Every structure is written in C-alpha cells, then in structure tokens.
N, C-alpha and C positions, 0 to 999 in steps of 0.2 A: 170636386171639380165648380162649383161652385163658392165656395172657400176659397179656393186657387185667383179662380177671377176676380173676386174680390179685391187680393190685396194685389195683384196688378193694376186693375184698373186703375187706381188710386196713385200711379206713376206718370209724374206731368216733366219729362226731362226732355230739352229738344238732340241729346243724343238718345234715347230710347223711344223705342216703336211705339206708338199709340196703341193699346190694346181698345177697341170697340165696344164688341158684344160678346156674349158669350150664345149659343144656337146650338140647341137640341134635335137632330131628326127626330122627329116622329117615329119613320117607319123602324128606325135600326137601333135608336134610341143612344146614338153618338153625339157626344159633344163636338162642338167645334168655335174657337175662341177666332174672332174676328177681326185683325187689326190691320193700323195703317198700309196704305201701299207703300212702299219704300225703292223708289226706282235708282237702281243700281244695279250695284256688281259684288257678290263674297267675297269676304278676304282674303278667300283663298285665291278665286280668280284675276281682283284684283293685285295680287303680289306677284302671279304670272305675268299679270301685262305691264307691270312697275319694273323699269330698269333692268330688263331682262330677265325677272322671276328672283332678282340677286336686290331687293332696295336696301338702301344703303341707310344707318341711324336718321341723317334729318330727315329721309323723307316720311319715315316708320314713326316717328318719334308724338307730330302731328294725330295722328291716327289711332295709337297709343292712348295717351291722351284724353283722345274725347271718348275712350272707351273707360277707362280708370274714372273721367270724371262720371259717365251714366254709373259705372260699379257705387262708386260714391255717392252717390245722391239714392240708389236704392238701396244702398247697407244702411244709410242715414233716415231710410224711412222704416227701418227695421226687416228688408227683402234680400233674399240672396239668390241669387242666378239658378246656380247647379250647373250650368251647360254652358260652360262658356267655350265657343269654337268658332272656327272660320269664316263655318256655313252660319251661322248665329250674330252676325257682321256683316250690314251690308253699308258698302260709303258709294253716294252719291257721287253724280256728273262735279259737282262744286264740292268735296273734299267733306263733306259731311258725314262724318259716321252716327249710326243708326242702329241700337246692341238690339237684338228681336229673341222671339221667342222665350218669354220668362214661363213657361208652361209649366217648366219643373220647376219653378219659386215657391222659396220654403219660405217662413216667418221668422227672424229670430228667436229664439226664447233666449228671456233673461233674467229669469228664475230660475236659480240652480235646481231645487229641485224638481223644477221642470225640464229642466234641462238630463236631469242622472236619469230621466223616466219614459225618455224621447227617445225611438230607433228612430233612426233613419236608414233608407232604401240605397242601393247602390245608384242609383239615376244616374246619369252623366253618359260621354262618352268617352270610353276608355284612358286613350292617349293623354285627355286635356283634364281626366278627375286627379283631386287630391285623394292622398294617402286615408285621410279618416274618410272621402267619398266610396272608397273600392270595402272598407272594413266598416259600413254601414254604420258608422260612427257620430258625435256630433259633429255640426258643420256651423260656420258663419263667413265672416266677411274670407276671412283667409284662405277659405275653400276659394273664394271667387280670383283670390289675389295669386292662386299658384294656379289657375289652369290662366289665366292672363298672362303670369310669368313664362307658360309653357307657347303659349300663343306668340307671345313676342319671341323666345327663340325661334320660335318655327318661322317668322315673320322674316329675321335677319339670317340664320342657317339653311332655312329650304328646307325644313323639315323636322318631326320635334325630338324632343332630346331621348323619348322612349319610343321604339317602335316594335310593336310585334301582332299575330293576327291570335295567337295566343292570350288568352288573359288575365290566363294567371300568370305569367312571365309580367306583363304590366305592371300587374296590385303588385309582383313583389319585387 
C-alpha cells in the first residue's frame, strides 16, 4: 500500500486528482488514501445529463482528450491506472476532467527479465478490463488504452460493447 502511494503521490497533472496523503486507521489497520476533492459529476452522470444521454462526437471529444492526456502523462511517469471507468472520471462545471483513483495503479516494468517474472492480478472492473488483465498477464499503457476505448464506446453508444453479469462471459 505504501509503495503504491509513493507511485501515485508523485503524479502532478491538471487532469489527475492529486493524492494528498496516506492514513492508517489505528483501530482497524485499514489504509485510507486522501485525495483532492473534485467538485463535479462522474462521467456516467455527465453522459446522462448531456444531450438527453446521447452526447455526440464533438461533445465527447474534449472530455476524451483530457482523459487521454492524463493517461499519457501517467504512462510517461511509468504508471498505469488499471481501472479506467466512468466512476473514476469526474467532470467539473467548467468542463475540466479529473481522473480519480489510481488505487490499482502499477509501475510499468521496463526490464524484460523482470516482466517475465511478474504476475499481475485481475484487478479492475469487468466490462472495462483488457484481455491481459483478465488473464493476469503483463499490463502496460495499452491496458489503459483498451479501457479508454470501452469508455468512449459507452459515451457514444450508451452502453458498453460487452455486457454480462457473468465474469466468465466478459472474460471470453
């Protein structure tokens, strides 16, 4: 947990919610990540409020651009998010996007010998998870790009490209 906090606390970008501190509850032993308070609505609510729930490409494009810029910055810092989904993206009244919850973030491994020895869990949210996430395989910037593609599809179509309550169906 502390290692992950060290990774995400160094991110400083206008489209990423700033992580302030890591606190441990002395009674329960649970850790809490304290981050910037973002005054706005999450992406799912924004979509429902925009053009009757069916925003068009010119409306969606500036939002997607800001998410992509945040991810590009994080990837440049060697960090992947691993849980890009509508509830992890906030939009302020001014139209500023803030990507939240780098809680599942992982450091990118550049050494092939290290990569071949690393096993990644299947953390993420089903409909937005890339195939390599489902398999617990090596994840990199393309993992977040896959999730961003699903998110864009949902913004424009009003639903995810693959939907099921059965995780096995989603995985396949």
